[in-house]
N, C-alpha and C positions, 0 to 999 in steps of 0.2 A: 708165173705171170698171170695177171688178171686184166680183163677188159673192164673199164669203168665208164658207165654211162651217167652223165649228169644232165638232167632236164630241169630248167628253171625259168622263172618269169624274167623277161628281158630287163626289168628294172634292176635286177641284181647283176648285170653284166660286169660292173666294176669289181664287185665283191668276188665273183667267180674268177675273173682275170687275176685279181690279187692273190687268190688262193693257189692258182696254178703257178704264179710267179714264186710264191712262198716255198713251194716244193720243187722248184726248178723244172717244171714240166714244159719241155720245149716242143714235144711232138703230140699233137692232137688234131682231131677234125672237129670243126664247129659248124652246126647248122644254125644260121643267125635268126631265122624267123619261122616258127612253127605254130600251128594252131592246134587246139585240143581242149580237153576238159579234165580237170582233176576232181577226185572224189570230194575234196574239201575246198580246194581253191576255186572251183567253178570253171565256167567256160571262158576261154580266151581264143576267140575265133577270128580276131584281127579284122573285124568289120564294125559298122556303126551300131549294130545291135549288141554285139558281144566284143567290146574293144579289148585290146591287149594281145600280146603274143608271148610265146616261149622261145627259148633257144635250147640247143642241146650240144653236148660235147662228148666225144668218145676218145679215150686214151687207153693205151695198154702200158702197164707199169708193173714193177715188182710187187709182190704181195704185201710186203711190209709198208711200202709207200702208199698203196691203195688203202690199207687199214688206217693210216694216219689221215689221209684225205677224207675218208668216210667219217672219221671222228669230227673233223673240222666242219664238214658239210652238215652233220647232225647238229653241231653247235650253232651253225648259221640258221638252220631250220628252226631250232628252238628259239633263237633270237627274233627272227622275223615272223614267226608263226606260220601255220600251215595254210593260211589264206593267200599268202604271197606266192607260194609255190616253189619248192625245192624238192627234187626227187633224185635219188641216185640208186644205182644197182650195179652189181658186179656179175661177171661170168668168167669162167676159166678161159684163158687164151692158151690153148694147147700147143699151137705152133705159130711161129712168126717167121717171116723171111729174115735171113741173116744179112 
């Protein structure tokens, strides 16, 4: 099992929701409005000087599902460019509740 973190520009909400639906991901936690700065996408501090915001999703899935989602996320990033902001990372999920 792997934990998958997806951090993305909120303008991509529909695309990310569609991706989760595509893989039948029913269980996840979403942080709907985050601020921050990406090395290429720049600052999104959700204010009048630095408008825009990000969102984040955390889900724990089987390794093979995470690999497929990561491939789709890379394709999305390649499509929208790194200025829009899509980032994902994985971590081992060593234990989960039954």
